[in-house]
MARGULO-513072 format. One record per residue (C-alpha): residue in one letter; x, y, z; residue number from 1. Coordinates in nm, 3 decimals. Layout:
# residues N
residu,east,north,up,num
A,X,Y,Z,NUM;
...
//
This chain:
# residues 400
residu,east,north,up,num
M,12.448,9.048,9.514,1;
I,12.253,8.902,9.804,2;
I,11.943,9.079,9.907,3;
G,11.830,8.974,10.276,4;
I,11.463,9.031,10.328,5;
D,11.283,9.023,10.683,6;
A,10.992,8.789,10.568,7;
S,10.846,8.755,10.917,8;
R,10.517,8.954,10.826,9;
A,10.458,8.763,10.502,10;
L,10.315,8.453,10.609,11;
R,10.091,8.530,10.878,12;
A,9.757,8.350,10.870,13;
R,9.544,8.687,10.915,14;
R,9.678,8.928,10.687,15;
T,9.617,9.327,10.743,16;
G,9.769,9.599,10.547,17;
T,10.133,9.560,10.645,18;
E,10.132,9.175,10.608,19;
R,9.967,9.201,10.267,20;
Y,10.219,9.462,10.170,21;
S,10.504,9.230,10.274,22;
L,10.380,8.936,10.100,23;
E,10.295,9.106,9.755,24;
I,10.634,9.340,9.742,25;
I,10.861,8.990,9.810,26;
R,10.659,8.784,9.561,27;
H,10.683,9.057,9.292,28;
L,11.043,9.143,9.372,29;
L,11.129,8.765,9.317,30;
A,10.950,8.752,9.010,31;
L,11.119,9.058,8.831,32;
P,11.326,8.949,8.538,33;
E,11.604,9.194,8.652,34;
A,11.593,9.036,8.987,35;
Q,11.699,8.699,8.859,36;
E,12.078,8.808,8.867,37;
H,12.089,8.830,9.240,38;
N,12.038,8.610,9.528,39;
F,11.774,8.647,9.783,40;
R,11.799,8.535,10.137,41;
L,11.440,8.536,10.338,42;
Y,11.445,8.543,10.727,43;
L,11.155,8.376,10.915,44;
P,11.069,8.307,11.261,45;
D,11.181,7.963,11.342,46;
R,10.873,7.715,11.374,47;
G,11.029,7.410,11.520,48;
N,11.114,7.143,11.246,49;
A,10.999,7.363,10.976,50;
D,10.995,7.244,10.635,51;
Y,10.868,7.380,10.314,52;
T,10.496,7.250,10.391,53;
D,10.499,7.581,10.584,54;
F,10.422,7.721,10.247,55;
A,10.140,7.477,10.162,56;
D,9.901,7.780,10.179,57;
L,10.097,7.965,9.898,58;
R,10.153,7.691,9.675,59;
R,9.762,7.570,9.691,60;
G,9.654,7.863,9.451,61;
N,9.617,8.163,9.702,62;
P,9.591,8.462,9.491,63;
C,9.900,8.599,9.677,64;
S,10.069,8.286,9.574,65;
L,10.456,8.279,9.565,66;
S,10.439,7.931,9.370,67;
S,10.589,8.082,9.058,68;
V,10.907,8.098,9.266,69;
Y,10.888,7.850,9.565,70;
T,10.971,7.473,9.513,71;
T,11.008,7.219,9.759,72;
D,11.377,7.186,9.730,73;
S,11.644,7.291,9.976,74;
Q,11.667,7.589,9.747,75;
I,11.368,7.731,9.709,76;
G,11.446,7.844,9.348,77;
P,11.781,7.837,9.227,78;
E,11.874,8.190,9.413,79;
V,11.623,8.205,9.693,80;
E,11.710,8.066,10.030,81;
L,11.498,8.075,10.343,82;
R,11.654,8.104,10.676,83;
Y,11.454,8.012,10.997,84;
L,11.577,8.229,11.286,85;
P,11.483,8.099,11.661,86;
G,11.280,8.309,11.894,87;
R,10.978,8.517,11.899,88;
R,10.982,8.800,12.144,89;
V,11.173,9.098,11.998,90;
W,11.290,8.877,11.724,91;
S,11.396,9.147,11.501,92;
H,11.627,9.283,11.769,93;
T,11.778,8.962,11.876,94;
A,11.758,8.662,11.605,95;
L,11.751,8.881,11.303,96;
A,12.006,9.123,11.421,97;
W,12.243,8.853,11.501,98;
E,12.205,8.670,11.181,99;
V,12.260,8.968,10.947,100;
I,12.566,9.075,11.158,101;
R,12.728,8.726,11.147,102;
H,12.612,8.626,10.778,103;
R,12.609,9.004,10.623,104;
P,12.396,9.028,10.315,105;
D,12.508,9.309,10.057,106;
V,12.158,9.501,10.168,107;
L,11.882,9.434,10.404,108;
F,11.526,9.496,10.328,109;
V,11.280,9.528,10.628,110;
P,10.907,9.563,10.468,111;
S,10.758,9.622,10.806,112;
H,10.899,9.921,10.993,113;
V,11.170,9.760,11.233,114;
I,11.541,9.779,11.159,115;
P,11.715,9.539,11.389,116;
F,11.868,9.740,11.703,117;
A,12.240,9.716,11.682,118;
P,12.539,9.935,11.602,119;
P,12.489,10.089,11.258,120;
R,12.843,9.989,11.152,121;
L,12.763,9.636,11.234,122;
L,12.460,9.613,11.025,123;
P,12.447,9.580,10.657,124;
P,12.318,9.857,10.438,125;
S,11.935,9.891,10.504,126;
V,11.605,9.965,10.354,127;
V,11.286,10.005,10.578,128;
T,10.911,10.052,10.458,129;
L,10.772,10.299,10.706,130;
H,10.392,10.257,10.646,131;
D,10.250,10.551,10.887,132;
I,10.308,10.792,11.179,133;
G,9.946,10.742,11.298,134;
Y,10.018,10.721,11.639,135;
R,10.156,11.065,11.627,136;
H,9.844,11.198,11.512,137;
F,9.623,10.980,11.720,138;
P,9.811,10.883,12.017,139;
G,9.482,10.771,12.206,140;
A,9.437,10.484,11.963,141;
H,9.715,10.308,12.101,142;
T,9.844,10.185,12.435,143;
A,10.125,10.367,12.624,144;
S,10.364,10.063,12.550,145;
Q,10.268,10.051,12.193,146;
R,10.309,10.423,12.136,147;
L,10.644,10.395,12.309,148;
Y,10.776,10.109,12.098,149;
L,10.635,10.255,11.782,150;
E,10.812,10.595,11.875,151;
L,11.138,10.442,11.943,152;
S,11.129,10.157,11.647,153;
T,11.026,10.464,11.387,154;
R,11.293,10.698,11.505,155;
W,11.566,10.437,11.486,156;
S,11.451,10.268,11.171,157;
S,11.438,10.623,11.001,158;
F,11.795,10.702,11.132,159;
A,11.966,10.362,11.078,160;
A,11.846,10.297,10.715,161;
Q,12.028,10.419,10.413,162;
K,11.694,10.460,10.244,163;
V,11.337,10.474,10.368,164;
I,11.042,10.391,10.166,165;
A,10.719,10.562,10.229,166;
P,10.384,10.441,10.076,167;
S,10.261,10.788,10.003,168;
Q,10.353,11.143,9.991,169;
A,10.170,11.204,10.297,170;
T,10.379,10.949,10.492,171;
A,10.692,11.080,10.340,172;
E,10.575,11.446,10.463,173;
D,10.508,11.281,10.837,174;
L,10.844,11.145,10.844,175;
A,11.029,11.472,10.750,176;
H,10.806,11.667,11.002,177;
F,10.828,11.430,11.290,178;
Y,11.181,11.302,11.260,179;
G,11.363,11.513,11.044,180;
T,11.404,11.240,10.785,181;
A,11.597,11.409,10.487,182;
E,11.397,11.406,10.157,183;
A,11.668,11.264,9.973,184;
K,11.663,10.964,10.201,185;
I,11.287,10.899,10.135,186;
R,11.133,10.726,9.835,187;
V,10.759,10.733,9.782,188;
I,10.677,10.393,9.631,189;
Y,10.295,10.333,9.616,190;
E,10.138,10.005,9.695,191;
A,9.875,9.843,9.475,192;
A,9.543,9.643,9.522,193;
T,9.569,9.265,9.580,194;
A,9.452,9.060,9.300,195;
L,9.124,8.936,9.460,196;
T,9.000,8.670,9.220,197;
F,8.833,8.410,9.448,198;
R,8.477,8.471,9.401,199;
E,8.305,8.345,9.726,200;
A,7.943,8.434,9.839,201;
A,7.911,8.673,10.087,202;
T,7.674,8.440,10.296,203;
E,7.976,8.201,10.314,204;
L,8.152,8.442,10.553,205;
R,7.984,8.262,10.846,206;
S,8.265,7.990,10.827,207;
T,8.536,8.260,10.876,208;
G,8.405,8.332,11.237,209;
S,8.181,8.624,11.331,210;
D,8.166,8.879,11.613,211;
S,7.788,8.869,11.604,212;
G,7.717,8.497,11.575,213;
R,7.574,8.524,11.224,214;
F,7.597,8.704,10.883,215;
P,7.254,8.782,10.723,216;
E,7.151,8.562,10.445,217;
G,6.974,8.627,10.109,218;
N,6.966,8.941,9.893,219;
L,7.057,9.177,10.155,220;
K,7.163,9.541,10.045,221;
Y,7.441,9.688,10.240,222;
A,7.708,9.950,10.287,223;
L,8.048,9.797,10.362,224;
Y,8.353,9.878,10.584,225;
V,8.658,9.656,10.558,226;
G,8.961,9.706,10.813,227;
T,9.072,9.619,11.163,228;
L,8.804,9.742,11.429,229;
Q,8.986,10.009,11.611,230;
P,8.914,10.402,11.711,231;
R,9.149,10.509,11.434,232;
K,8.913,10.371,11.179,233;
N,8.644,10.627,11.287,234;
L,8.385,10.350,11.346,235;
A,8.218,10.517,11.627,236;
R,8.120,10.830,11.379,237;
L,8.025,10.565,11.115,238;
L,7.795,10.408,11.338,239;
D,7.633,10.731,11.443,240;
A,7.589,10.832,11.077,241;
Y,7.428,10.548,11.007,242;
A,7.199,10.569,11.282,243;
L,7.111,10.922,11.182,244;
L,6.996,10.781,10.850,245;
V,6.791,10.498,11.001,246;
R,6.602,10.744,11.212,247;
R,6.551,11.015,10.941,248;
E,6.524,10.835,10.624,249;
A,6.339,10.523,10.508,250;
I,6.687,10.346,10.389,251;
D,6.663,10.000,10.301,252;
W,7.002,9.882,10.341,253;
D,7.214,9.749,10.632,254;
L,7.587,9.841,10.731,255;
V,7.841,9.567,10.738,256;
I,8.165,9.605,10.942,257;
A,8.428,9.340,10.866,258;
G,8.754,9.290,11.014,259;
G,8.921,9.143,11.314,260;
L,8.918,9.330,11.661,261;
G,9.192,9.569,11.698,262;
W,9.274,9.751,12.028,263;
L,8.982,9.922,12.179,264;
G,8.768,9.760,11.914,265;
E,8.523,9.569,12.146,266;
P,8.291,9.873,12.227,267;
F,8.159,9.895,11.854,268;
P,7.927,9.603,11.842,269;
R,7.802,9.735,12.184,270;
Q,7.746,10.105,12.045,271;
A,7.541,9.940,11.751,272;
E,7.331,9.777,12.002,273;
R,7.274,10.099,12.219,274;
L,7.187,10.291,11.907,275;
G,6.915,10.011,11.826,276;
L,7.087,9.880,11.527,277;
A,7.165,9.527,11.626,278;
D,6.977,9.400,11.343,279;
R,7.097,9.638,11.086,280;
V,7.466,9.626,11.164,281;
H,7.655,9.337,11.118,282;
F,7.999,9.222,11.229,283;
P,8.121,8.921,11.063,284;
G,8.476,8.945,11.212,285;
Y,8.793,8.894,11.012,286;
V,8.754,8.796,10.643,287;
A,9.001,8.572,10.461,288;
D,9.118,8.677,10.127,289;
G,8.922,8.434,9.934,290;
A,8.601,8.558,10.071,291;
L,8.662,8.941,10.022,292;
P,8.570,8.931,9.649,293;
G,8.207,8.803,9.739,294;
L,8.174,9.084,10.007,295;
F,8.259,9.371,9.800,296;
E,8.065,9.241,9.499,297;
K,7.742,9.240,9.681,298;
A,7.829,9.583,9.841,299;
R,7.609,9.877,9.766,300;
F,7.912,10.137,9.834,301;
F,8.214,10.118,10.041,302;
A,8.228,10.346,10.340,303;
F,8.597,10.423,10.495,304;
P,8.583,10.737,10.684,305;
S,8.935,10.674,10.858,306;
L,9.094,10.920,11.074,307;
Y,9.463,10.858,10.940,308;
E,9.582,10.625,10.678,309;
G,9.937,10.587,10.575,310;
F,9.799,10.442,10.227,311;
G,9.445,10.316,10.265,312;
L,9.460,9.997,10.051,313;
P,9.100,9.902,10.129,314;
V,8.998,10.207,9.926,315;
L,9.193,10.041,9.618,316;
E,9.043,9.697,9.673,317;
A,8.693,9.841,9.656,318;
Q,8.752,10.028,9.357,319;
Q,8.925,9.720,9.192,320;
M,8.596,9.532,9.262,321;
G,8.368,9.788,9.119,322;
V,8.242,9.953,9.452,323;
A,8.159,10.304,9.477,324;
V,8.398,10.476,9.762,325;
M,8.335,10.725,10.041,326;
T,8.644,10.793,10.216,327;
S,8.810,11.092,10.409,328;
N,8.962,11.390,10.283,329;
N,9.279,11.364,10.524,330;
S,9.618,11.191,10.530,331;
S,9.699,10.991,10.192,332;
L,9.346,10.906,10.115,333;
P,9.269,11.188,9.856,334;
E,9.619,11.098,9.718,335;
V,9.526,10.727,9.660,336;
A,9.156,10.754,9.591,337;
G,9.217,11.039,9.336,338;
D,8.879,11.179,9.165,339;
A,8.727,10.834,9.215,340;
A,8.567,10.866,9.558,341;
L,8.332,11.080,9.745,342;
L,8.573,11.266,10.013,343;
V,8.431,11.392,10.328,344;
D,8.540,11.557,10.678,345;
P,8.594,11.223,10.899,346;
N,8.531,11.445,11.214,347;
D,8.183,11.563,11.070,348;
T,7.897,11.299,11.124,349;
E,7.658,11.494,10.929,350;
A,7.903,11.510,10.638,351;
I,7.944,11.099,10.662,352;
A,7.580,11.058,10.670,353;
D,7.500,11.286,10.388,354;
A,7.770,11.125,10.163,355;
M,7.623,10.766,10.255,356;
L,7.269,10.871,10.167,357;
R,7.400,11.009,9.847,358;
L,7.562,10.727,9.736,359;
S,7.269,10.482,9.836,360;
R,7.049,10.693,9.594,361;
D,7.239,10.869,9.352,362;
E,7.283,10.566,9.098,363;
S,7.438,10.827,8.849,364;
L,7.699,10.936,9.091,365;
R,7.749,10.576,9.195,366;
Q,7.816,10.445,8.855,367;
E,8.028,10.765,8.801,368;
L,8.264,10.661,9.086,369;
I,8.283,10.283,8.979,370;
A,8.404,10.398,8.642,371;
K,8.649,10.623,8.783,372;
G,8.770,10.386,9.026,373;
Y,8.857,10.131,8.759,374;
E,9.071,10.372,8.615,375;
N,9.221,10.503,8.910,376;
V,9.362,10.149,9.026,377;
K,9.532,10.151,8.685,378;
R,9.760,10.402,8.831,379;
F,9.884,10.151,9.091,380;
S,10.108,9.829,9.020,381;
W,10.289,9.591,9.233,382;
E,10.514,9.496,8.944,383;
K,10.609,9.887,8.918,384;
A,10.651,9.887,9.303,385;
A,10.885,9.591,9.296,386;
R,11.089,9.740,9.022,387;
E,11.133,10.077,9.213,388;
T,11.192,9.884,9.531,389;
L,11.488,9.692,9.392,390;
A,11.630,10.003,9.246,391;
V,11.613,10.159,9.601,392;
L,11.785,9.821,9.710,393;
L,12.067,9.859,9.467,394;
A,12.108,10.219,9.540,395;
A,12.134,10.157,9.907,396;
A,12.392,9.874,9.854,397;
G,12.599,10.119,9.643,398;
R,12.518,9.953,9.314,399;
R,12.306,10.149,9.095,400;
//
């Protein structure tokens, strides 16, 4: 069977959740023993005179490496073919659509939301991963054009796909509620924590770029947030909660908010300055995968009071790295965190502050959550996700 995969998000230099999912699920799909009987065709945007040095980052030993699969031959591995397709704007609906119509795979897998817009009878049987419906819950966190595109593309993808993969039960319920997607069409397949193995010191983060121009050196004690800087992540309340603690308590730890700027992310450093926290809240900017372990390793605890998550991968990454977690009691977060996190109402600034204070002072609680976190991450596996995804692809193609 020929399995076509939209790999356009897998090799982006800056990976957030969707990009990391795309890379990991493709890598583990290709590594499955039972997948070796199939042929894989990966579609990527054309980069001019592209050759396989485009995959140098993967072959160099990146923890997300595909080196076990890829070679420098014209066929990357005996059963994996790369197809570079021209175009950049609306690439999925132009170049990818035209390619899968002309050279039809037995099934098309889109790990990142958008099935090509074309008459369904012309498309191959398709499977799409719809990561979240956050724009429905928090429309103000997106521009009007983003909301329109997300609404149209999600509605179309949930309709056109033979099967829809949701990363959590919460997302599956949203799909049924907002779009009437049939329960039989949806398969919940959990993601997993990325294997963060490179041990780099947190002070080396200055080399990745910094919104504040510096990262504090020495044995700094800090609470940590990792994720895109955008309103949906509830960073305004996180900063307000930290300001409450600075005013009321003699806390000896700072707050590190790491991540690239998203839409409406610019006000958060200015908010920290207005609150008089410029020297205590640090914005190192986007942190590359290789530097994340060092950042997690030195954190006192992980603060992730997001307003909505389709899965909440940073929670698992923190637990995997032995960091106690405080997160929200909404959307998919309790489902993912299990009993290994301190759950709070993300709309309650006082509750966020209280939870942060507890984790900074109650060593017994912190160690309990760390131990439970190590156990919790065992529930999630990329190999298991890949095996379940392959089963969905075979079912969509009519080959069980």
